[in-house]
C-alpha positions in Angstrom: -5.5 36.3 -4.7 -6.4 32.7 -3.7 -7.2 31.9 -7.4 -3.8 33.2 -8.4 -2.1 31.3 -5.6 -3.8 28.0 -6.6 -3.0 28.6 -10.3 0.7 29.1 -9.4 0.8 26.0 -7.3 -0.9 24.0 -10.0 1.7 25.2 -12.5 4.5 24.2 -10.2 3.1 20.7 -9.6 2.7 20.2 -13.3 6.3 21.1 -13.9 7.3 18.8 -11.0 5.4 15.8 -12.3 6.4 16.4 -15.9 10.1 16.2 -15.1 11.0 12.5 -15.2 14.4 11.0 -14.8 13.1 7.4 -14.5 15.5 4.9 -16.2 13.7 1.5 -16.6 17.1 -0.2 -17.1 18.0 0.6 -13.5 15.5 -2.0 -12.3 17.0 -4.8 -14.4 18.3 -7.4 -12.0 17.1 -5.4 -9.0 16.2 -7.6 -6.0 12.7 -6.8 -4.9 10.5 -8.0 -1.9 6.9 -7.0 -2.6 4.1 -7.5 -0.1 0.4 -7.6 -0.9 1.2 -8.9 -4.4 -1.9 -11.1 -5.1 -4.3 -8.5 -6.4 -4.9 -4.8 -7.2 -2.0 -2.4 -7.2 0.3 -5.1 -5.7 -0.4 -7.5 -8.6 0.2 -4.7 -11.1 3.5 -3.8 -9.3 4.6 -7.4 -9.7 3.9 -7.4 -13.4 5.7 -4.1 -14.0 8.8 -5.3 -12.1 8.7 -8.6 -14.1 8.6 -6.7 -17.4 11.6 -4.6 -16.2 13.7 -7.7 -15.4 13.7 -7.5 -11.6 14.3 -10.5 -9.4 11.2 -10.9 -7.2 10.0 -12.4 -4.0 6.2 -11.9 -3.7 4.1 -12.4 -0.7 0.4 -12.2 0.2 -2.2 -14.0 2.2 -4.1 -15.7 -0.6 -1.8 -18.5 -1.9 -3.9 -19.5 -4.9 -4.0 -15.9 -6.2 -0.3 -15.5 -5.5 0.6 -18.6 -7.5 -1.3 -17.1 -10.5 0.6 -13.9 -10.2 3.9 -15.7 -10.0 3.0 -17.7 -13.2 2.2 -14.5 -15.0 5.4 -12.8 -13.9 7.4 -15.7 -15.4 5.6 -15.3 -18.7 6.4 -11.6 -18.6 10.1 -12.3 -18.4 11.0 -12.1 -14.7 14.5 -13.7 -14.4 13.7 -15.0 -10.9 10.4 -15.0 -9.0 9.6 -16.8 -5.8 6.6 -16.5 -3.5 5.8 -17.1 0.2 2.2 -17.1 1.4 2.0 -15.1 4.6 -0.6 -13.6 6.9 0.7 -10.3 8.3 -1.8 -10.4 11.2 0.6 -12.9 12.8 3.5 -11.0 14.5 6.0 -13.8 13.8 5.4 -13.8 10.1 7.5 -10.7 9.0 10.7 -12.3 10.1 10.0 -15.5 8.1 9.2 -13.4 5.0 12.3 -11.3 5.1 14.6 -14.3 5.8 13.0 -16.2 2.9 13.7 -13.2 0.6 17.3 -12.9 1.7 17.8 -16.6 1.2 16.4 -16.6 -2.3 17.8 -13.4 -3.6 21.0 -13.0 -1.5 20.0 -9.5 -0.5 17.5 -6.7 -1.2 17.6 -3.6 -3.3 13.9 -2.7 -2.8 11.4 -3.4 -0.1 8.0 -2.5 -1.4 5.4 -2.5 1.4 1.9 -2.7 -0.1 -0.2 -5.2 1.9 -3.5 -4.1 3.4 -6.0 -5.2 6.0 -9.4 -3.6 6.0 -12.5 -4.2 8.1 -16.1 -3.3 7.0 -16.9 0.3 7.7 -19.2 1.4 10.6 -19.2 1.5 14.3 -18.0 -2.1 14.7 -14.6 -1.1 13.4 -14.2 1.2 16.5 -13.8 -1.7 18.8 -10.4 -2.2 20.4 -10.1 -5.7 18.9 -10.7 -4.4 15.4 -8.2 -1.6 15.9 -5.6 -3.9 17.3 -5.9 -6.2 14.3 -5.8 -3.3 11.8 -2.7 -1.8 13.5 -0.8 -5.1 13.3 -1.5 -5.6 9.6 -1.4 -2.0 8.4 1.3 -0.6 10.7 3.2 -2.9 13.0 4.0 -5.5 10.3 5.4 -2.6 8.2 7.7 -1.6 11.0 8.8 -5.2 11.5 9.6 -5.8 7.9 11.5 -2.6 7.6 13.6 -3.3 10.7 14.5 -6.8 9.5 15.3 -5.7 5.9 17.1 -2.5 6.7 20.6 -4.0 7.2 20.5 -5.5 3.7 19.1 -2.3 2.2 21.8 -0.3 3.9 24.4 -2.6 2.3 22.9 -2.2 -1.2 22.1 1.5 -0.8 18.5 0.4 -1.6 15.1 1.8 -1.3 12.0 1.5 0.9 8.7 2.0 -1.0 5.7 2.4 1.2 2.2 2.3 -0.4 -0.1 4.3 1.8 -3.4 6.2 1.4 -4.7 9.7 1.5 -6.3 8.7 4.8 -2.8 8.9 6.2 -2.8 12.6 5.5 -6.5 13.6 5.7 -8.8 12.0 8.2 -12.4 11.2 7.3 -15.5 9.6 8.8 -16.1 5.9 9.1 -12.5 4.9 8.9 -11.0 5.7 12.3 -8.7 2.6 12.9 -7.7 2.3 9.3 -6.9 6.0 9.1 -5.0 5.8 12.4 -2.8 3.1 11.0 -2.1 5.1 7.8 -1.2 8.2 9.9 1.1 6.1 11.9 2.9 4.9 8.7 3.4 8.5 7.5 4.8 9.6 10.9 7.0 6.5 11.4 8.6 6.6 7.9 8.9 10.4 8.0 10.9 10.1 11.2 12.9 7.2 10.0 13.9 9.2 6.9 15.4 11.9 9.1 17.2 9.4 11.3 18.8 7.7 8.3 19.8 11.1 6.9 21.5 12.1 10.2 23.3 8.8 10.3 24.4 9.1 6.7 22.6 5.9 5.8 22.0 5.9 2.0 18.6 4.2 2.0 15.8 6.1 0.2 12.2 6.1 1.6 9.4 6.8 -0.9 5.9 7.4 0.6 3.1 6.7 -1.9 -0.4 8.3 -1.5 -2.8 6.6 -3.8 -6.2 8.2 -3.0 -8.9 7.8 -0.5 -9.3 4.0 -1.0 -6.3 2.6 -2.8 -7.4 -1.0 -3.1 -10.5 -2.8 -4.4 -10.8 -4.6 -1.1 -10.7 -1.3 0.8 -13.4 0.1 -1.5 -15.5 -3.0 -0.9 -15.2 -2.4 2.9 -16.9 1.0 2.6 -19.4 0.2 -0.1 -22.5 2.4 0.5 -20.6 4.8 2.8 -18.2 6.5 0.4 -18.4 7.5 -3.2 -14.6 7.2 -3.6 -13.3 4.8 -6.2 -10.2 2.6 -6.0 -7.2 3.9 -7.9 -6.5 2.4 -11.3 -4.1 -0.5 -10.7 -1.7 -0.3 -13.7 -1.3 3.5 -13.7 -1.0 3.8 -9.9 1.5 0.9 -9.9 3.7 2.6 -12.5 3.7 5.8 -10.5 4.9 3.9 -7.5 7.7 2.2 -9.4 8.8 5.4 -10.9 8.9 7.1 -7.5 10.8 4.3 -5.9 13.3 4.0 -8.8 14.1 7.7 -8.8 14.3 7.8 -5.0 11.5 10.4 -4.8 10.5 11.2 -1.2 6.8 11.0 -2.1 4.4 10.0 -4.8 0.8 11.2 -5.2 -1.6 9.4 -7.5 -3.7 11.1 -8.8 -1.3 14.1 -8.5 -4.1 16.4 -7.4 -4.1 14.7 -4.0 -0.8 16.5 -3.3 -2.7 19.8 -3.5 -5.4 18.4 -1.2 -2.8 17.6 1.4 -1.6 21.2 1.5 -5.1 22.6 1.9 -5.5 22.1 5.7 -3.0 24.8 6.5 -4.1 27.3 3.9 -7.7 26.6 2.9 -9.5 24.4 5.5 -13.0 25.0 4.2 -12.4 23.7 0.7 -10.7 20.6 2.1 -13.8 19.9 4.3 -16.1 20.4 1.3 -14.0 18.0 -0.8 -14.3 15.3 1.9 -18.0 15.8 2.2 -18.4 15.2 -1.5 -16.8 11.8 -1.2 -19.0 10.7 1.7 -22.5 9.2 1.1 -24.2 10.9 4.0 -27.5 9.2 3.3 -25.9 5.8 3.9 -24.2 6.9 7.1 
């Protein structure tokens, strides 16, 4: 019975992900503020948007890397591309970033939240100081940026695209503060989606789940503790862009993680087994 159920679910998911009403032309001239754009999935997002003719404001902590990405975006045909170096660990920075984007682009059609802070795995990350820093970068700055950009997105009937992690749906060992921030993101934006719907505000929210460790920097932070690999940048980025452009409520890359998120309620033991396979218990 369980095999038949899983087979049926698999067929439904294949049908869901096969259907694709993505129109690349819809992103031509779109005004996009993209955070975490200097490397990994964020860098690939910038390149895809550039090829599609979007107007971009890019931000990240590493200015030198950001300048390189900006140069590449111009070569790929981005009509407008600006950048602002910013450290999201500082509570005053989100306001400066959003105002910069509004000044340069005249408004926003997409706010793509992709930046990430990660501390090395282990008991040190359980300190209140580490948790406070991670929550500011990985959660509170997302809330600040959203609040500041929402009036412009409301006016343009735009979209919020939030790049998160499987750790925002399924907790695991040696990642407690990081996972807490990701769970907070999922809860906040899930609630915000309902609030906007009740208020008849036509702003889409797309939550993107990119695997256990969705950035190379995050994977580095748990080297020796987990066997999980970072998601492939170009393919994961394209999945995020498709989801945002089609106003999908969620994106899972790889798609099988959607099934994993359903397992806790139906098949808790297979979920626990899956997580143990990803964990290098000898290193822990």
